[in-house]
N, C-alpha and C positions, 0 to 999 in steps of 0.2 A: 782672023784678026783678033787682037787682044780686046778690042772694044765691042765685039759681037755680043748682043744681048742673049740671055739664056732663058729658055722657056721649055717647060715639060710638055706642053700641049694638053695637060690634064685639066679637066673642068672642075668647077667648085663642087659639083655634085660628087665627083670622084674623090676629091679630098675629104668631103664629109663622110662618104662611105668607108674610106680607109681608116678614118679617125676613130671608128667604133671598135677597132681591133688592137691587138698588141703586136710588138715586133716578133714574138714567137709565132703568132698566127700567120703573119706575113711570110716568115721564113718557111713555115710548113707548106704554104702554097708555092713558093719559089722552088722549094725542093722538088715538089711534084713536077714543076715545069723545067726541071734540070738546069736551073740557073747556077753557075759556079758558086760554091760555098753557101747556097741558098741566100745570096745577097748579104751575108753577115760580114760586118767589119769587126774582127776579133780584138780582144785585149784592150778595149777602150774603157776609160773611167769618166764619169760625169764630174768635172771639176767645177762647173758653175751651172746654174746658181747653187747656193747652199741648199741642201735638202729641205731645210725648213722654209725656204723661200720659193720653192717650185710652184708655179701657178698653173702650168700646163704640162701634164704628163706626156702628151703626144704633140710633137711638132713635125709637120710634113711640109717640105718645100723642094723645088728643083735644086739639083746640085750645080754649083759653080765650082771650079777647080783651080788649084794653084800647086805647082810642083817646084821644089827647091833642089838646087844642085850643090855640090861641094864647092866651097870657096876656093879650094885649090885647083879645081877643074878636073879632079880625078873621077873616074867611074861615070863618064857621061855617055857611054855608048848606048845605053838603054833609054836615054832621055829623048823626048820630042824636040823639035826645033824650037829654039828660044824665040819668044814673040812679044816680050814686054817692050813697048816703044821707048826709045831713048828719052831721058828726061821725065819719065813717068815712074811713080812709085807703085808697086804692085797692089798695095792695099787700096789706092785710089781708083783701081779698076774693079772694085767689088761690085757685083751685080745685085741690085735690089731684089727683095723677095726670094732670095735663095739661101740655102745652107751652104756655106763655104767649106769645101773638103780640101784639106791640105796634106801634101806628102813630102816628108824630108827623107834623106838617105839614112839607111839603117846605121846604127852605131854612133851617131853624133850625140854629143853631150849638150849642145845648145838648144835653146827654145826657138821655135819659128813663129810663135804667137805670144805677144805680151799685152800689157794693158793699153798702150797707145793704139796698137793695131786693132785690138778688139773694139775699142771705143770708136775708131773710124768706121769699122764695119757696122756698128750699131747706128751711127749717124747716117750711113748710106742705106739703112733699112735691110741689112742682112737679117735672116731669121734664126741663125745659129752657126756654129763652127764645129767641124770635126777635124782633128789634127792627128794624122798618122805619124806621131812624133811627140815632141815635148812642148810644154807651155810654161810661162812664168807669170808673176804678178797676180797671184790667185785672187786677192781681195779686189783688185781692179777688174779682173775678168767677171767676178760675181756682181760687181756694181753695174755691169752692162745689162743684166737681166737676161742675157742670151743663154740658151743651152750650149755649153762648150765642152766637148769631149776631147780627150787626148790619151795617149798611152802612158805618159809620165811627165815629170816636171823638171825644171832646171832653174838655176839662178842667173845664168848668163844668156845674153841675147844672141840673135842670129849671126851677128858679125864674127863670132868666134870661128865658125866652121861652114856656115851655109850662105847661100845667096839665092834670091828669087830667080827662077829660070823661065817659066811659062805659065800662062793662065788659059783656062777653057780648053784643056786638053784631056784626053782619056788618062785615067790613073789605074794602075794595077796595084791593089793593096792586098798583099798576102793572097793573091789569086782571085780576089773579088774585083771586078771591073767597074769603075765609076766613070760614066760618060756625062759631060755637061748636059743638063736637062733630065737625067734620071731622077727619080724621086728619092730623097733621103727621108727615111722614116725614123725619127728620133724618139725613142721611148725611154723616159727617164728611169723607169724601173728595170727594163729588160735589155736595153742596148740599141744599137743602130743597124738598120738593114737598108740596103739599096735596092730599089725596084726599077729594073730597066724600063725605059719608056715603052718599049714594045710589049711589055708584059702587064701593064697596069690594068687594062680592061679584063684580061683573063684572070688576074689575081682577084679582082673584085667579084667576078662571077663565081670563083671557087670558094671564097671565104665562108659564106653562110653554110655550105654543105660540110666543109672541113670542121668548122667550129661546132656546128650542130652535132656532128658525129662524136666529137670529143666530149661534148656535154652529156650525151647519152651514155658513153662509156663510163664517165665519172659517176653518173647516177647508178648504173648497175654495179660498179665496183663498191660504191658506198653501201649497197645492199648485200654485199658478200659474194658477188659474182667474180670469178677469176678474171684477171686481165686478159688472158688468152681467149676466154669465152667471149668477153665483152668486145675485144678487138674483132674477133671473127664475126660477131653479130652486127657490129655497127661500122667498122672501118673497111670491111671487105665486101660490102654490098654496093 
């Protein structure tokens, strides 16, 4: 149902443990766990807040999802069943304490997120937005204080080409799967990675060893050791 609440099941201790690392560290662990694309969402830019106003480099929250269809009804064969209740606006179904992940169809020129929608998400206590598509009203997006990622911008709203189709459904974003409740790891410096719910515990277990090995590699390389030798010594043990 569209109104189903979203939860990752992750504990506060797990959030704290993950927040010590970067998106690159997380992706390294997910690569070893054979997660498709190591959880990476490619080609995103951080459009808000302005770099000078970033207060938190890392934002981690469960994913809630929205998928848009073509306004013309074309290319709907790969879409899930529509589930937005009649008389409801999709943005009013925003789940609190989540990062909203949105997908629009490729090739569209319109934005699927603008200032009003972002403000409503902020009021409903969303923790960020990731748009696999276009956004507009950049100054208004920045005013929300939310981390907002997108692939590109537009001057025209959703009504040109797109329409909301479903919420809280699985998304396939360039081969990276985003399920409601997966953890969205938003790193203002490095990018966005999705941690599947089933992998959170294992990722946290792996991170100290992976990062520690890389630190030892860097120490050796700084002292003149070849990368091949350092890798063999620290990464293959």
